[in-house]
Backbone as ProteinMPNN parsed JSONL, in Angstrom:
{"seq_chain_A": "MANSVPPQVRLDVYLKAERRCYYCNEIIHWEDFTIDHIHAKSIGGKNRKSNYVCSCRDCNNTKGNMSVEQFDIFIKNLHMVMRNNQLWRVFMKHYKITIKRKSSFIDKYKEMFKK", "coords_chain_A": {"N_chain_A": [[0.783, -0.99, -0.19], [0.824, 1.778, -0.846], [0.194, 4.161, 0.855], [0.82, 3.778, 3.076], [1.59, 3.323, 7.519], [4.899, 3.161, 7.838], [6.335, 0.61, 9.492], [8.292, 1.254, 11.783], [7.325, 3.911, 12.28], [4.771, 4.255, 12.876], [5.55, 2.107, 15.413], [6.842, 4.687, 16.382], [5.207, 6.89, 17.078], [3.428, 5.229, 18.271], [4.579, 4.736, 20.772], [5.231, 7.075, 21.697], [3.036, 8.439, 21.936], [2.32, 7.702, 24.342], [1.014, 5.152, 24.258], [-2.295, 5.831, 24.195], [-4.939, 7.321, 23.079], [-4.762, 10.34, 21.49], [-6.924, 11.834, 21.406], [-8.733, 11.159, 23.556], [-7.594, 10.267, 25.13], [-7.355, 7.714, 26.259], [-6.151, 3.87, 26.834], [-4.382, 2.213, 24.363], [-4.817, -0.611, 22.934], [-1.824, -2.634, 21.056], [-2.692, -3.47, 18.742], [-5.242, -2.807, 17.862], [-4.693, -0.576, 17.815], [-4.85, 3.323, 16.242], [-3.196, 5.378, 13.258], [-3.995, 8.916, 12.981], [-4.484, 11.748, 11.155], [-3.538, 15.149, 12.207], [-3.756, 17.142, 10.976], [-5.831, 16.768, 8.282], [-5.772, 14.453, 5.664], [-7.374, 14.309, 3.336], [-7.917, 17.248, 3.605], [-5.942, 18.16, 2.893], [-3.434, 17.734, 4.262], [-0.521, 16.84, 5.392], [1.828, 13.239, 4.52], [3.747, 12.826, 6.926], [5.678, 12.045, 10.172], [5.34, 14.688, 11.718], [2.484, 15.047, 11.244], [0.993, 13.266, 12.723], [-1.135, 11.224, 14.94], [-1.222, 9.079, 17.795], [-4.881, 7.126, 17.618], [-7.518, 6.278, 18.591], [-9.572, 4.231, 17.544], [-12.571, 4.744, 17.285], [-12.458, 7.337, 17.829], [-11.105, 8.528, 15.801], [-12.49, 7.689, 13.613], [-14.817, 9.445, 13.854], [-13.745, 12.045, 14.422], [-12.533, 11.933, 11.741], [-12.389, 14.094, 8.971], [-12.337, 16.962, 10.021], [-10.964, 19.372, 11.95], [-8.452, 19.258, 14.736], [-9.424, 21.403, 16.189], [-12.058, 21.485, 15.554], [-13.124, 19.314, 16.336], [-12.42, 18.944, 18.504], [-14.783, 20.918, 19.637], [-16.845, 20.011, 18.645], [-17.142, 17.434, 20.675], [-17.527, 18.774, 22.618], [-20.084, 19.681, 22.357], [-21.339, 17.691, 21.715], [-23.37, 16.804, 23.565], [-25.458, 17.943, 23.49], [-26.084, 17.476, 20.98], [-26.991, 15.401, 21.08], [-29.1, 15.535, 23.447], [-31.263, 16.154, 21.779], [-31.89, 14.327, 20.605], [-34.172, 12.145, 19.467], [-34.148, 9.575, 20.089], [-32.331, 9.346, 21.472], [-33.62, 10.625, 23.968], [-35.396, 8.114, 24.192], [-33.905, 6.609, 24.52], [-32.443, 7.099, 27.147], [-34.686, 7.38, 28.869], [-35.123, 5.02, 29.399], [-32.966, 3.388, 30.537], [-32.894, 5.225, 32.756], [-34.862, 4.128, 34.355], [-34.305, 1.034, 34.374], [-32.322, 1.632, 35.938], [-33.08, 2.505, 38.635], [-34.785, 0.617, 39.055], [-32.97, -1.575, 38.268], [-33.125, -3.294, 36.808], [-34.635, -4.041, 33.141], [-36.677, -3.55, 31.146], [-37.328, -5.4, 29.695], [-37.383, -7.844, 31.065], [-39.248, -7.493, 32.929], [-41.077, -8.671, 30.747], [-39.674, -11.472, 29.83], [-40.77, -13.521, 29.722], [-42.051, -13.643, 27.767], [-40.456, -13.56, 25.466], [-38.704, -15.764, 25.426], [-39.388, -17.969, 24.406]], "CA_chain_A": [[0.414, 0.545, -0.183], [1.839, 3.251, -1.209], [-0.478, 5.325, 1.313], [0.418, 3.275, 4.802], [2.713, 4.681, 7.232], [6.148, 2.87, 8.078], [6.503, 0.334, 10.73], [8.944, 1.555, 12.426], [7.176, 5.305, 11.924], [3.701, 3.374, 13.453], [5.893, 2.047, 16.56], [7.659, 5.882, 17.21], [3.692, 7.236, 17.182], [2.492, 4.828, 19.437], [5.517, 4.971, 21.934], [4.957, 9.018, 21.949], [2.104, 8.788, 22.793], [2.643, 6.257, 25.695], [-0.123, 3.761, 23.996], [-2.947, 6.587, 24.539], [-5.187, 7.961, 22.265], [-4.188, 11.658, 21.899], [-8.717, 12.658, 21.502], [-9.813, 10.768, 24.267], [-6.031, 9.6, 26.236], [-7.376, 5.693, 26.87], [-4.694, 2.912, 26.592], [-4.69, 1.703, 23.335], [-3.399, -2.218, 22.037], [-1.349, -2.502, 19.752], [-3.493, -4.663, 17.509], [-6.443, -1.388, 18.238], [-4.582, 1.965, 17.624], [-4.53, 3.688, 14.301], [-2.436, 6.602, 13.196], [-4.54, 9.891, 12.689], [-3.385, 12.746, 10.741], [-4.209, 15.976, 12.98], [-4.462, 17.742, 9.451], [-6.279, 15.467, 7.084], [-5.017, 13.669, 4.281], [-8.406, 15.5, 2.304], [-7.808, 18.858, 3.017], [-4.132, 19.467, 2.665], [-2.219, 17.263, 5.552], [0.836, 15.757, 5.242], [1.952, 12.17, 5.254], [4.817, 12.939, 7.978], [5.203, 11.722, 10.934], [4.824, 15.781, 13.189], [1.103, 15.278, 11.516], [0.742, 11.785, 12.682], [-1.104, 11.521, 16.192], [-2.118, 7.832, 18.557], [-5.655, 7.539, 17.975], [-8.832, 5.141, 18.64], [-10.758, 3.638, 16.415], [-13.84, 5.543, 17.908], [-12.013, 8.573, 18.07], [-10.791, 8.644, 14.716], [-13.513, 7.792, 12.269], [-15.539, 10.242, 14.224], [-13.537, 13.059, 13.52], [-13.349, 12.56, 10.011], [-11.78, 14.957, 8.056], [-12.595, 17.866, 11.406], [-9.803, 20.037, 12.528], [-8.535, 19.065, 16.284], [-10.235, 22.136, 16.858], [-13.419, 21.472, 14.923], [-13.799, 18.01, 16.698], [-12.771, 19.777, 20.234], [-15.956, 21.614, 19.33], [-17.852, 18.928, 18.628], [-17.412, 16.514, 21.465], [-17.712, 19.309, 23.518], [-20.98, 20.227, 22.254], [-21.991, 16.014, 21.621], [-24.3, 15.811, 24.621], [-26.185, 19.038, 22.989], [-26.971, 17.283, 19.495], [-27.916, 13.879, 21.432], [-30.427, 15.578, 23.823], [-32.117, 16.672, 21.02], [-32.077, 13.504, 19.824], [-35.113, 11.152, 19.891], [-33.784, 8.352, 20.22], [-31.448, 9.273, 22.973], [-34.137, 10.482, 24.53], [-35.772, 6.965, 24.711], [-32.196, 5.399, 26.014], [-32.456, 7.761, 28.773], [-35.107, 7.108, 30.043], [-35.134, 3.794, 29.721], [-31.519, 3.579, 31.302], [-33.144, 5.772, 34.111], [-36.075, 2.795, 34.645], [-33.477, 0.346, 34.019], [-31.044, 2.021, 36.854], [-33.903, 2.299, 39.072], [-35.677, -1.282, 39.581], [-32.389, -2.643, 38.236], [-33.291, -4.586, 35.603], [-34.616, -3.516, 31.572], [-37.585, -3.492, 30.783], [-37.431, -7.367, 28.491], [-36.961, -8.892, 32.315], [-40.631, -7.916, 33.207], [-41.695, -9.339, 29.75], [-38.749, -12.553, 29.319], [-41.737, -15.005, 29.471], [-42.204, -13.929, 26.058], [-39.385, -13.478, 24.598], [-38.301, -17.693, 26.219], [-39.911, -18.78, 22.874]], "C_chain_A": [[1.077, 1.38, -0.329], [1.545, 4.686, -0.088], [0.175, 4.886, 3.141], [1.412, 3.551, 5.556], [3.341, 3.306, 7.572], [5.924, 2.056, 9.372], [7.174, 1.007, 12.159], [7.973, 3.373, 12.927], [5.861, 5.453, 13.294], [4.122, 3.096, 15.226], [6.233, 3.654, 17.534], [6.263, 7.054, 17.715], [3.69, 7.13, 18.265], [3.29, 5.065, 20.791], [5.335, 6.064, 22.432], [4.011, 9.208, 22.487], [1.631, 8.037, 24.196], [1.104, 5.528, 25.735], [-1.548, 4.62, 23.829], [-3.806, 6.989, 23.462], [-5.119, 9.938, 22.422], [-5.51, 12.109, 22.132], [-9.008, 12.188, 23.365], [-9.012, 10.024, 25.523], [-7.052, 7.894, 27.076], [-6.749, 5.193, 26.156], [-5.51, 2.505, 25.473], [-3.759, 0.856, 23.288], [-3.294, -1.744, 21.108], [-2.413, -2.36, 17.785], [-5.113, -3.322, 16.866], [-5.694, -0.051, 17.525], [-4.735, 2.228, 15.659], [-4.085, 5.272, 14.588], [-3.749, 7.042, 12.094], [-4.138, 11.202, 12.015], [-4.354, 14.029, 11.383], [-4.562, 17.011, 11.857], [-4.744, 16.626, 8.505], [-5.766, 15.59, 6.188], [-6.128, 14.872, 3.434], [-8.167, 16.927, 2.352], [-6.014, 19.45, 3.156], [-3.427, 18.82, 3.754], [-1.469, 16.631, 4.334], [0.896, 14.187, 5.894], [3.165, 12.604, 5.556], [4.469, 13.014, 9.401], [5.157, 13.4, 12.271], [3.443, 16.102, 12.489], [0.383, 14.274, 12.174], [0.256, 11.483, 14.522], [-1.113, 9.603, 16.822], [-3.435, 7.838, 18.162], [-6.554, 6.286, 17.967], [-9.074, 4.874, 17.644], [-12.054, 4.645, 16.046], [-13.466, 6.515, 17.343], [-12.061, 8.992, 16.389], [-11.303, 8.718, 13.696], [-14.441, 8.469, 12.555], [-15.122, 11.775, 14.021], [-13.222, 13.586, 12.19], [-11.91, 13.295, 9.597], [-11.296, 16.225, 8.638], [-10.833, 18.46, 11.682], [-9.639, 19.363, 13.751], [-9.415, 20.201, 17.14], [-11.661, 21.986, 16.551], [-14.072, 20.181, 15.778], [-13.865, 18.162, 18.491], [-14.492, 19.728, 20.567], [-17.05, 20.432, 19.311], [-18.245, 17.91, 19.284], [-17.794, 17.214, 22.469], [-19.407, 19.555, 23.338], [-21.879, 18.923, 21.694], [-23.291, 16.14, 22.126], [-26.318, 17.236, 24.124], [-27.453, 18.094, 22.005], [-27.861, 16.017, 20.463], [-28.854, 14.152, 22.295], [-31.054, 16.097, 23.652], [-32.384, 15.653, 20.122], [-32.886, 12.419, 20.506], [-35.005, 10.277, 21.059], [-32.885, 7.625, 21.337], [-32.637, 9.732, 23.757], [-34.57, 9.024, 25.332], [-34.516, 6.54, 25.314], [-31.946, 6.094, 27.236], [-33.149, 7.846, 29.463], [-35.619, 5.607, 30.476], [-33.703, 3.313, 30.687], [-31.928, 4.463, 32.086], [-33.665, 4.444, 34.858], [-34.81, 1.884, 34.731], [-32.079, 0.219, 35.654], [-32.017, 1.83, 38.663], [-34.771, 0.721, 39.735], [-34.358, -2.205, 39.597], [-32.634, -3.84, 38.051], [-34.029, -3.608, 34.401], [-35.902, -3.739, 31.401], [-38.17, -4.911, 30.032], [-37.614, -7.707, 29.55], [-38.671, -9.573, 32.484], [-41.418, -8.404, 31.851], [-40.797, -10.539, 28.998], [-39.469, -13.83, 29.509], [-42.078, -14.779, 27.976], [-41.581, -14.187, 24.958], [-38.036, -14.515, 24.752], [-37.829, -18.15, 24.872], [-39.178, -18.955, 21.852]], "O_chain_A": [[2.105, 1.581, 0.318], [2.169, 5.746, -0.042], [-0.018, 5.572, 4.144], [2.38, 4.021, 4.957], [2.598, 2.326, 7.631], [5.392, 2.63, 10.322], [6.641, 1.18, 13.255], [8.193, 3.816, 14.054], [5.839, 6.24, 14.239], [3.459, 3.562, 16.152], [6.038, 3.855, 18.733], [6.411, 7.897, 18.6], [3.816, 7.963, 19.163], [2.727, 5.527, 21.783], [5.256, 6.152, 23.657], [3.885, 9.992, 23.427], [0.552, 8.025, 24.787], [0.325, 5.366, 26.674], [-2.241, 3.925, 23.086], [-3.05, 7.001, 22.491], [-5.438, 10.575, 23.426], [-5.563, 12.87, 23.099], [-9.449, 12.977, 24.201], [-9.483, 9.439, 26.499], [-7.157, 7.402, 28.199], [-6.54, 5.59, 25.01], [-6.735, 2.413, 25.409], [-2.544, 0.987, 23.434], [-3.925, -0.946, 20.414], [-2.61, -1.785, 16.714], [-5.675, -3.194, 15.779], [-6.055, 0.984, 16.965], [-4.722, 1.657, 14.569], [-4.354, 6.055, 15.499], [-4.295, 6.45, 11.163], [-3.203, 11.735, 12.613], [-5.573, 14.061, 11.21], [-5.616, 17.644, 11.899], [-3.96, 15.774, 8.086], [-5.27, 16.632, 5.759], [-5.787, 15.985, 3.034], [-8.198, 17.684, 1.382], [-5.335, 20.454, 3.368], [-2.629, 19.604, 4.269], [-1.618, 16.217, 3.184], [0.449, 13.79, 6.971], [3.881, 12.848, 4.585], [3.53, 13.629, 9.907], [4.975, 13.221, 13.475], [2.949, 17.182, 12.812], [-0.844, 14.37, 12.219], [1.157, 11.514, 15.36], [-0.956, 8.843, 15.866], [-3.673, 9.041, 18.271], [-6.218, 5.315, 17.29], [-8.616, 5.515, 16.698], [-12.402, 5.13, 14.969], [-14.013, 6.787, 16.274], [-12.955, 9.669, 15.882], [-10.958, 9.498, 12.808], [-15.307, 8.424, 11.681], [-15.899, 12.618, 13.572], [-13.364, 14.673, 11.63], [-10.743, 13.036, 9.889], [-10.264, 16.751, 8.223], [-9.789, 17.822, 11.547], [-10.652, 18.745, 14.078], [-9.92, 20.079, 18.256], [-12.463, 22.409, 17.384], [-15.289, 20.032, 15.89], [-14.679, 17.813, 19.346], [-15.186, 19.003, 21.28], [-17.961, 20.234, 20.116], [-19.28, 17.311, 18.991], [-18.402, 16.618, 23.358], [-19.999, 19.607, 24.416], [-23.019, 19.119, 21.274], [-24.273, 15.761, 21.488], [-27.523, 17.236, 24.376], [-28.676, 17.96, 22.047], [-29.078, 15.836, 20.48], [-29.731, 13.289, 22.312], [-31.715, 16.709, 24.491], [-32.964, 15.842, 19.053], [-32.636, 11.876, 21.582], [-35.416, 10.192, 22.216], [-32.692, 6.509, 21.821], [-32.741, 8.852, 24.612], [-34.316, 8.732, 26.5], [-34.29, 6.198, 26.474], [-31.306, 5.656, 28.191], [-32.917, 8.242, 30.605], [-36.24, 5.198, 31.456], [-33.993, 2.781, 31.759], [-30.841, 4.888, 32.478], [-33.049, 3.841, 35.737], [-34.123, 2.417, 35.602], [-31.381, -0.676, 36.13], [-31.603, 1.157, 39.606], [-35.109, 0.199, 40.798], [-34.233, -3.177, 40.342], [-32.513, -4.917, 38.634], [-34.035, -2.403, 34.652], [-35.98, -4.857, 31.911], [-39.347, -5.254, 29.928], [-38.621, -8.379, 29.325], [-39.212, -10.675, 32.389], [-42.628, -8.508, 32.053], [-40.985, -10.722, 27.795], [-38.96, -14.951, 29.476], [-42.332, -15.673, 27.169], [-41.881, -14.755, 23.908], [-36.868, -14.314, 24.418], [-36.76, -18.496, 24.37], [-39.63, -19.52, 20.856]]}, "name": "protein", "num_of_chains": 1, "seq": "MANSVPPQVRLDVYLKAERRCYYCNEIIHWEDFTIDHIHAKSIGGKNRKSNYVCSCRDCNNTKGNMSVEQFDIFIKNLHMVMRNNQLWRVFMKHYKITIKRKSSFIDKYKEMFKK"}
């Protein structure tokens, strides 16, 4: 693959990051980490070590070609996006109910689901 990052550069980026995602700071196992371009290639970023960071797949895929600043704003406002989402509201209602009664609504109807 012509655009792949050389193994030694991948290792250097991984070790420099102390095995942590640049964006969420979670520890990433070697098999699961990705190289992210700080400045996305699609908007002119270069394949240079200085443009690489260690990233988990979730953060890398979510960031897409956003700048680091745009991604930070996106994350800070994500709760507002999710709060306005009907699915999020339904999830939270059921999550709160589950926490209160320590079981899901499925438990109430588990006999129906055994079939």
